[in-house]
C-alpha positions as CSV (number, residue, x, y, z in Angstrom):
1,M,-5.7,-9.3,-19.6
2,R,-8.7,-7.0,-19.5
3,L,-9.5,-3.6,-21.1
4,L,-9.3,-0.8,-18.6
5,G,-12.6,0.6,-19.7
6,D,-14.3,-2.8,-19.2
7,I,-13.1,-3.2,-15.6
8,L,-14.0,0.3,-14.7
9,E,-17.6,-0.1,-15.8
10,G,-19.9,0.9,-12.9
11,I,-17.1,2.8,-11.1
12,K,-18.0,6.4,-10.0
13,T,-15.1,8.5,-11.2
14,R,-14.3,12.1,-10.4
15,K,-11.8,12.6,-13.2
16,V,-10.3,10.4,-16.0
17,L,-7.1,11.3,-17.7
18,G,-5.7,9.2,-20.6
19,S,-7.1,6.3,-22.6
20,L,-9.4,3.6,-21.2
21,D,-8.8,1.5,-24.3
22,I,-5.7,-0.2,-23.0
23,E,-5.1,-3.7,-21.8
24,I,-4.4,-4.3,-18.1
25,N,-2.2,-7.3,-17.2
26,H,-2.6,-7.4,-13.4
27,L,-4.1,-5.5,-10.5
28,Q,-1.7,-4.3,-7.8
29,I,-1.9,-2.5,-4.5
30,D,1.8,-3.0,-3.7
31,S,4.1,-0.9,-5.8
32,R,6.9,-3.5,-5.3
33,K,4.9,-6.1,-7.3
34,V,4.1,-3.8,-10.2
35,S,5.3,-4.8,-13.7
36,K,4.7,-3.5,-17.2
37,G,1.0,-3.1,-18.1
38,D,-0.4,-3.3,-14.6
39,L,-3.0,-1.2,-12.9
40,F,-1.9,0.3,-9.6
41,V,-4.6,1.2,-7.0
42,A,-3.4,3.7,-4.4
43,I,-5.1,2.6,-1.1
44,K,-4.9,4.7,2.1
45,G,-4.0,2.2,4.8
46,T,-3.6,2.5,8.5
47,Q,0.2,2.5,8.3
48,L,0.9,3.5,4.7
49,D,-0.7,5.6,2.0
50,G,-0.6,4.1,-1.5
51,H,-0.5,7.6,-2.9
52,D,3.1,7.9,-1.7
53,F,4.1,5.0,-3.9
54,I,2.4,6.1,-7.2
55,S,5.8,7.3,-8.7
56,G,7.4,4.0,-7.8
57,A,4.6,2.1,-9.4
58,I,5.0,4.2,-12.6
59,E,8.7,3.6,-12.6
60,A,8.0,-0.2,-12.3
61,G,5.8,-0.1,-15.4
62,A,2.3,0.7,-14.4
63,D,0.1,1.8,-17.3
64,A,-2.8,3.0,-15.2
65,I,-3.4,4.5,-11.8
66,V,-6.5,4.6,-9.6
67,C,-6.3,7.1,-6.8
68,E,-8.3,9.5,-4.6
69,Q,-6.1,12.4,-5.4
70,L,-4.2,12.9,-8.7
71,P,-0.4,13.3,-8.3
72,D,1.1,16.7,-9.0
73,S,3.1,15.4,-12.0
74,I,0.9,13.8,-14.7
75,Q,2.5,11.7,-17.5
76,K,0.8,11.9,-20.9
77,N,1.3,8.3,-21.8
78,L,-0.5,6.9,-18.7
79,S,-4.1,6.7,-17.6
80,Y,-5.2,8.2,-14.3
81,I,-8.6,7.6,-12.7
82,E,-9.6,9.7,-9.7
83,V,-12.3,8.2,-7.5
84,E,-13.9,9.0,-4.1
85,S,-12.9,5.7,-2.4
86,A,-10.0,3.7,-3.9
87,A,-10.7,0.8,-1.5
88,K,-14.4,0.5,-2.6
89,S,-13.5,1.0,-6.2
90,L,-10.9,-1.7,-6.0
91,G,-13.5,-4.3,-5.0
92,L,-15.6,-3.5,-8.0
93,I,-12.6,-3.4,-10.3
94,A,-11.3,-6.7,-9.0
95,S,-14.8,-8.3,-9.4
96,A,-14.9,-7.1,-13.1
97,Y,-11.3,-8.2,-13.7
98,Y,-12.1,-11.7,-12.5
99,D,-15.4,-11.9,-14.4
100,H,-17.6,-11.3,-11.4
101,P,-17.0,-14.7,-9.6
102,T,-19.6,-14.2,-6.9
103,R,-22.4,-14.1,-9.5
104,N,-21.7,-17.8,-10.0
105,L,-21.2,-18.7,-6.3
106,V,-23.4,-18.9,-3.2
107,V,-21.2,-17.0,-0.8
108,T,-21.8,-17.2,3.0
109,G,-20.0,-14.8,5.3
110,V,-19.5,-15.3,9.0
111,T,-18.7,-12.5,11.4
112,G,-18.5,-12.0,15.1
113,T,-15.7,-12.1,17.8
114,N,-15.6,-15.9,18.3
115,G,-16.7,-19.0,16.3
116,K,-16.0,-17.8,12.8
117,T,-13.4,-20.3,11.9
118,S,-15.3,-23.3,13.3
119,I,-18.5,-22.4,11.6
120,V,-17.1,-21.8,8.1
121,T,-15.1,-25.0,8.4
122,F,-18.1,-27.0,9.5
123,L,-20.1,-25.7,6.6
124,Y,-17.4,-26.5,4.1
125,E,-17.1,-30.0,5.5
126,I,-20.9,-30.6,5.5
127,F,-21.3,-29.5,1.9
128,E,-18.2,-31.4,0.7
129,A,-19.5,-34.5,2.5
130,L,-22.7,-34.3,0.5
131,G,-20.8,-34.1,-2.8
132,I,-21.2,-30.4,-3.3
133,P,-17.8,-28.8,-4.4
134,S,-17.2,-25.9,-2.1
135,G,-14.6,-23.3,-1.1
136,L,-13.3,-22.1,2.2
137,I,-11.6,-18.9,3.3
138,S,-10.7,-18.9,7.0
139,T,-8.1,-17.9,9.5
140,V,-6.5,-21.4,9.4
141,N,-6.6,-22.1,5.7
142,T,-8.0,-21.6,2.2
143,I,-9.5,-24.5,0.4
144,I,-10.6,-24.6,-3.3
145,H,-12.7,-27.8,-3.5
146,K,-10.1,-30.1,-2.0
147,E,-6.9,-28.1,-2.6
148,T,-5.7,-26.6,0.7
149,S,-3.3,-23.8,1.4
150,D,-2.3,-22.0,4.6
151,A,-4.0,-18.6,5.3
152,T,-2.2,-15.4,6.0
153,H,-5.2,-13.2,7.2
154,T,-8.7,-13.8,8.5
155,T,-10.0,-12.0,5.4
156,P,-7.4,-11.7,2.6
157,D,-6.9,-8.4,0.6
158,T,-9.4,-7.5,-2.0
159,I,-7.5,-8.7,-5.0
160,S,-6.6,-12.0,-3.4
161,I,-10.3,-12.6,-2.4
162,H,-11.6,-12.1,-6.0
163,S,-8.7,-14.2,-7.4
164,L,-9.5,-17.0,-5.0
165,L,-13.2,-16.9,-5.8
166,S,-12.4,-16.9,-9.6
167,R,-10.3,-20.1,-9.0
168,M,-13.2,-21.6,-7.1
169,V,-15.5,-21.0,-10.0
170,E,-13.0,-22.6,-12.4
171,A,-12.7,-25.6,-10.0
172,G,-16.5,-26.2,-10.1
173,C,-17.4,-24.9,-6.7
174,S,-21.0,-23.8,-6.2
175,H,-20.7,-22.6,-2.5
176,V,-18.1,-20.6,-0.6
177,F,-17.9,-20.1,3.2
178,M,-15.7,-17.3,4.4
179,E,-14.8,-15.4,7.6
180,V,-15.5,-11.7,7.5
181,S,-13.4,-9.8,10.0
182,S,-14.1,-6.3,11.4
183,H,-10.8,-5.0,9.9
184,A,-11.9,-6.2,6.5
185,L,-15.3,-4.5,6.8
186,V,-13.8,-1.1,7.9
187,Q,-11.2,-1.4,5.1
188,D,-13.8,-2.3,2.4
189,R,-11.9,-5.5,1.6
190,I,-15.2,-7.3,0.8
191,A,-16.3,-4.6,-1.7
192,G,-17.6,-6.1,-4.9
193,L,-18.7,-9.4,-3.3
194,L,-22.3,-10.6,-3.5
195,F,-23.3,-12.5,-0.4
196,K,-26.3,-14.8,-0.3
197,A,-26.0,-15.4,3.5
198,G,-24.5,-13.7,6.6
199,I,-24.1,-15.3,10.0
200,Y,-23.6,-13.5,13.3
201,T,-22.0,-15.3,16.2
202,N,-21.4,-13.0,19.1
203,L,-19.5,-9.8,20.1
204,S,-17.1,-9.3,23.0
205,H,-14.0,-7.3,23.9
206,D,-11.5,-7.5,21.0
207,H,-9.6,-5.3,18.5
208,L,-10.2,-2.1,20.5
209,D,-6.6,-1.1,19.6
210,Y,-7.8,-0.8,16.1
211,H,-11.4,0.3,16.4
212,G,-10.9,2.6,19.4
213,T,-14.2,2.0,21.1
214,F,-16.6,-0.9,21.5
215,D,-19.3,1.1,19.7
216,N,-17.0,1.4,16.7
217,Y,-16.4,-2.3,16.8
218,I,-20.2,-2.9,16.8
219,K,-20.6,-0.5,13.8
220,A,-17.9,-2.4,11.9
221,K,-19.6,-5.7,12.3
222,K,-23.1,-4.3,11.6
223,K,-21.8,-2.9,8.3
224,F,-21.8,-6.5,7.0
225,F,-25.5,-7.0,7.6
226,D,-26.3,-3.5,6.2
227,I,-24.9,-4.5,2.8
228,L,-26.6,-7.8,2.5
229,P,-29.1,-7.8,-0.4
230,A,-32.8,-8.5,0.0
231,D,-32.5,-12.0,-1.5
232,A,-30.0,-13.0,1.2
233,F,-30.6,-14.3,4.7
234,A,-29.0,-13.1,8.0
235,L,-28.7,-15.8,10.6
236,I,-28.2,-14.4,14.1
237,N,-27.4,-15.8,17.5
238,T,-30.2,-14.3,19.7
239,D,-28.4,-15.3,22.9
240,D,-26.0,-12.5,22.2
241,R,-27.3,-9.1,23.3
242,N,-26.0,-7.4,20.2
243,A,-27.7,-9.7,17.7
244,R,-30.8,-7.6,17.1
245,V,-28.6,-4.4,16.7
246,M,-26.7,-6.1,13.9
247,V,-29.8,-6.6,11.7
248,Q,-31.9,-3.6,12.5
249,N,-31.3,-2.0,9.1
250,S,-30.7,-5.1,7.1
251,R,-32.7,-5.9,4.0
252,A,-32.0,-9.6,4.3
253,K,-34.4,-12.2,5.6
254,I,-33.7,-12.7,9.3
255,S,-33.4,-16.1,10.9
256,T,-32.4,-16.9,14.4
257,Y,-30.6,-19.6,16.4
258,G,-29.7,-20.1,20.1
259,L,-29.8,-22.3,23.2
260,K,-32.2,-20.1,25.1
261,G,-35.6,-18.8,24.3
262,V,-37.6,-19.6,21.2
263,N,-35.8,-19.5,17.9
264,E,-36.2,-20.8,14.3
265,F,-33.3,-23.2,15.2
266,N,-32.8,-24.4,18.7
267,A,-30.4,-26.7,20.6
268,R,-30.4,-28.1,24.1
269,I,-27.6,-29.9,25.9
270,I,-28.7,-33.2,27.4
271,E,-25.4,-34.7,28.6
272,R,-21.7,-33.8,28.7
273,S,-18.5,-35.9,28.8
274,L,-14.8,-35.4,28.3
275,E,-15.1,-36.7,24.7
276,A,-18.6,-35.6,23.5
277,T,-21.8,-33.8,24.1
278,Y,-25.3,-35.2,23.7
279,L,-27.7,-32.7,22.1
280,K,-31.2,-32.2,21.0
281,I,-31.2,-30.0,17.9
282,D,-34.7,-29.0,16.9
283,E,-36.4,-32.4,17.6
284,T,-33.6,-34.7,17.0
285,E,-31.1,-36.1,19.5
286,V,-27.5,-36.5,18.5
287,W,-24.0,-37.2,20.0
288,V,-21.3,-34.8,18.7
289,P,-17.6,-35.2,19.4
290,F,-17.3,-31.6,20.8
291,I,-17.1,-30.1,24.3
292,G,-18.5,-26.8,25.6
293,D,-21.5,-24.6,25.0
294,F,-19.5,-22.5,22.5
295,S,-19.0,-25.6,20.3
296,V,-22.8,-26.2,20.4
297,Y,-23.5,-22.7,19.2
298,N,-21.0,-23.2,16.3
299,L,-22.5,-26.5,15.3
300,L,-26.1,-25.1,15.6
301,A,-25.1,-22.2,13.4
302,A,-23.7,-24.5,10.8
303,Y,-26.8,-26.8,11.0
304,A,-29.1,-23.8,10.6
305,A,-27.2,-22.2,7.7
306,S,-27.1,-25.6,5.9
307,S,-30.8,-25.9,6.3
308,L,-31.5,-22.4,5.0
309,L,-29.2,-23.1,2.1
310,G,-31.4,-26.0,1.1
311,L,-29.8,-29.2,2.6
312,D,-31.7,-32.0,4.2
313,K,-31.7,-31.6,8.0
314,E,-31.4,-35.3,8.8
315,E,-28.4,-35.6,6.4
316,V,-26.8,-32.5,8.0
317,L,-27.2,-33.9,11.5
318,R,-25.7,-37.2,10.4
319,I,-22.6,-35.4,9.1
320,I,-22.4,-33.1,12.2
321,S,-22.2,-36.2,14.4
322,Q,-19.0,-37.2,12.5
323,L,-17.2,-33.8,12.4
324,K,-14.0,-33.2,14.3
325,P,-12.8,-30.0,16.0
326,V,-11.0,-27.4,13.8
327,P,-7.2,-27.5,14.5
328,G,-6.3,-25.4,17.5
329,R,-9.9,-25.1,18.6
330,F,-10.4,-27.2,21.8
331,E,-7.9,-29.6,20.4
332,T,-7.1,-32.3,23.0
333,I,-3.9,-34.3,23.7
334,K,-3.9,-36.9,26.4
335,S,-0.8,-38.3,28.2
336,K,-0.4,-42.0,28.9
337,D,-1.0,-41.4,32.6
338,G,-4.2,-39.5,32.1
339,I,-3.3,-35.8,32.0
340,L,-5.5,-34.0,29.4
341,A,-4.0,-31.0,27.6
342,I,-6.4,-28.7,25.6
343,V,-4.9,-26.3,23.0
344,D,-7.3,-23.5,22.1
345,Y,-7.1,-20.2,20.1
346,A,-9.0,-18.3,22.9
347,H,-7.3,-14.9,22.8
348,T,-10.2,-12.7,24.0
349,P,-11.7,-12.5,27.5
350,D,-15.0,-14.0,26.4
351,A,-13.4,-16.9,24.5
352,L,-11.1,-17.7,27.5
353,L,-14.1,-17.6,29.8
354,N,-16.1,-19.9,27.5
355,V,-13.3,-22.5,27.3
356,L,-12.6,-22.5,31.0
357,T,-16.4,-22.7,31.8
358,A,-16.6,-25.7,29.4
359,I,-13.6,-27.4,31.1
360,R,-15.1,-26.8,34.6
361,K,-18.4,-28.4,33.6
362,I,-16.7,-31.6,32.4
363,S,-13.8,-31.9,34.9
364,E,-13.9,-34.5,37.7
365,K,-14.3,-33.3,41.3
366,N,-10.6,-33.7,42.2
367,S,-9.2,-32.6,38.8
368,K,-7.1,-29.4,38.8
369,I,-7.2,-26.9,36.0
370,I,-3.9,-25.4,35.0
371,T,-4.1,-22.5,32.5
372,V,-1.2,-21.2,30.4
373,V,-2.0,-17.9,28.7
374,G,-0.5,-14.7,27.4
375,A,-1.6,-11.7,25.4
376,G,-0.4,-10.4,22.1
377,G,1.9,-7.4,21.8
378,D,1.1,-4.2,19.8
379,R,-2.6,-5.1,20.2
380,D,-5.5,-4.2,22.5
381,K,-3.9,-3.6,26.0
382,L,-7.2,-3.2,27.8
383,K,-8.0,-6.9,27.6
384,R,-4.8,-8.1,29.3
385,P,-5.8,-7.6,32.9
386,I,-9.3,-8.9,32.2
387,M,-8.0,-12.1,30.7
388,A,-5.6,-12.7,33.6
389,K,-8.4,-12.2,36.1
390,I,-10.6,-14.7,34.2
391,G,-7.8,-17.1,34.0
392,I,-7.0,-17.1,37.8
393,E,-10.7,-17.1,38.9
394,N,-11.4,-20.2,36.8
395,S,-8.2,-22.2,37.3
396,H,-6.3,-23.8,40.2
397,Q,-3.0,-22.6,38.7
398,L,-2.3,-19.8,36.3
399,I,0.9,-19.5,34.3
400,L,1.3,-16.2,32.4
401,T,3.7,-16.3,29.4
402,S,4.4,-14.9,26.0
403,D,1.9,-15.1,23.1
404,N,3.1,-13.1,20.1
405,P,4.9,-10.2,21.8
406,R,5.8,-8.6,18.4
407,G,7.5,-5.3,19.1
408,E,6.7,-5.2,22.8
409,D,8.7,-6.4,25.8
410,P,6.9,-9.7,26.9
411,V,7.8,-9.0,30.5
412,K,5.8,-5.7,30.3
413,I,2.9,-7.5,28.7
414,I,2.8,-10.0,31.6
415,H,3.0,-7.2,34.1
416,D,-0.1,-5.6,32.4
417,M,-1.9,-8.9,32.9
418,I,-0.9,-9.3,36.5
419,S,-2.4,-5.9,37.2
420,G,-5.8,-7.4,36.8
421,I,-5.3,-10.2,39.4
422,P,-6.6,-9.6,43.0
423,D,-4.0,-9.8,45.7
424,E,-5.5,-13.0,47.2
425,Y,-4.9,-14.9,44.0
426,K,-1.3,-13.8,43.3
427,K,0.2,-16.8,45.1
428,K,-1.5,-19.0,42.5
429,I,0.3,-17.5,39.5
430,L,3.6,-18.2,37.8
431,S,5.3,-15.9,35.3
432,I,7.4,-17.7,32.7
433,V,8.3,-15.6,29.7
434,D,9.5,-18.4,27.5
435,R,6.3,-20.1,26.2
436,G,7.9,-23.5,25.7
437,E,9.1,-23.5,29.3
438,A,5.7,-22.3,30.5
439,I,4.0,-25.3,28.8
440,K,6.7,-27.6,30.1
441,A,6.1,-26.3,33.7
442,A,2.3,-26.9,33.3
443,C,2.9,-30.5,32.2
444,M,5.3,-31.0,35.2
445,I,2.8,-29.6,37.7
446,A,-0.1,-31.6,36.4
447,K,-1.0,-35.0,37.9
448,P,-3.2,-37.8,36.4
449,G,-6.7,-36.5,36.0
450,D,-5.7,-32.8,35.8
451,I,-6.5,-30.6,32.8
452,I,-4.1,-28.2,31.2
453,L,-5.5,-25.4,29.0
454,I,-3.0,-23.7,26.7
455,A,-4.8,-20.7,25.3
456,G,-4.1,-18.0,22.8
457,K,-2.4,-19.4,19.8
458,G,-4.3,-22.5,18.8
459,H,-3.4,-23.5,15.3
460,E,-0.6,-21.1,14.9
461,T,2.8,-22.6,14.2
462,Y,4.9,-19.5,14.9
463,Q,5.7,-16.8,17.4
464,L,6.2,-13.1,16.4
465,I,9.1,-11.7,18.5
466,S,10.9,-8.4,18.0
467,G,10.1,-8.2,14.3
468,G,11.0,-11.9,13.6
469,E,8.9,-15.0,13.0
470,Y,10.0,-18.2,14.7
471,H,8.6,-21.7,14.5
472,F,6.5,-22.6,17.5
473,D,3.5,-24.9,18.0
474,D,1.8,-25.4,21.3
475,R,0.7,-28.9,20.3
476,E,4.3,-29.9,19.5
477,E,5.5,-28.7,22.9
478,V,2.8,-30.7,24.7
479,R,3.5,-33.9,22.7
480,K,7.2,-33.4,23.3
481,F,6.7,-33.6,27.0
482,F,4.0,-36.3,26.9
483,K,6.3,-38.2,24.5
484,E,3.5,-38.5,22.0
485,P,4.1,-38.9,18.2
486,E,3.8,-35.6,16.2
């Protein structure tokens, strides 16, 4: 419980009606979860407007309302706070309600199209391996020191973030590593958080269904570096052409990493194999159990950030040499007769190209690459033909299938993908709507020495079809056919 006046301290209000000397039990943005004594914050979302649910929140027992426009009917026994931005105010309110957890944590945020999950996970594992209790907020899971739970969003809602961070403080964590999505930035879900570090990975075609244009997508990502304080650092991948744009107005100290040119932190690939990559990071050579240039970028970012956060470089490299891939990120499963299946979350054109490029560099001369890929429904339609074209141009066989079709007809999604394939390649594609059957077909086509890429879902253990959620795991399907143990 907190006094309303205390958790509103620092909030710019336009109008206050009622008492601020009341105790608040919980913060809520969903009127269905409101109970007696709660504060309801009316957020304007992309689909729903919280202002339409103020009366429902009051009926459920809310004692206070934060909104951008006061309702027509005002009840005398309630408190109303009108603000310019309910979303931004919620971040500050949540921070105060949970005793400003980020004042007691070193919070590192990672943003970009690809690599976020891997980098935050590597950082968490590096710090924990050195005995530094840490927290993780990622697309795959949330970890409070060593207590793990499944994630529901790349970046949780504002109240959940502050609640998690408060629990991390209570658990004795000193550092937190979290993904920062473009949606969260636009929706001010990270308002009220104090970041000590920001990492930029790369930017490619994604989420244009939400942002509208690539320029808006850039602006959304850039917003993160604009809000970093002067005592923070911004670590950017200079091999990405948008890196300098991200930090051109940032007050943070700028550090750089990359595989090309001269950077504060550099890496060079010396040797590749099907199981590992031999690297030179700064002046030290090390084997890492990862494949592909994109993996090297992610490891280098984690190494650089760890160094900037004060860890010993040699110790960090020792731990990096022992790390394992994040679930669903270039996760390999090998059959007894030598067929290699790779399950990867690649669901953007750039990510798919990166993974296929990595596979081509390590594959044997006579190995065939068979790619299984789809595209999500009710999402950016422009990337569908691009992904199919990348798939067919970098594979010997392409199987188009369902991803998470959601409310769309999966056959229509596949047709959208086929539209990007040149006529001379169309004999090399199969269309199998059922994802399980598509994976089975790939396994049946493959011969010893061939490589199967199953792209798009990675760690996900479900499919979203026609409003329902059904259990489905690419890895289980492969093991089923390979007769491998789960």
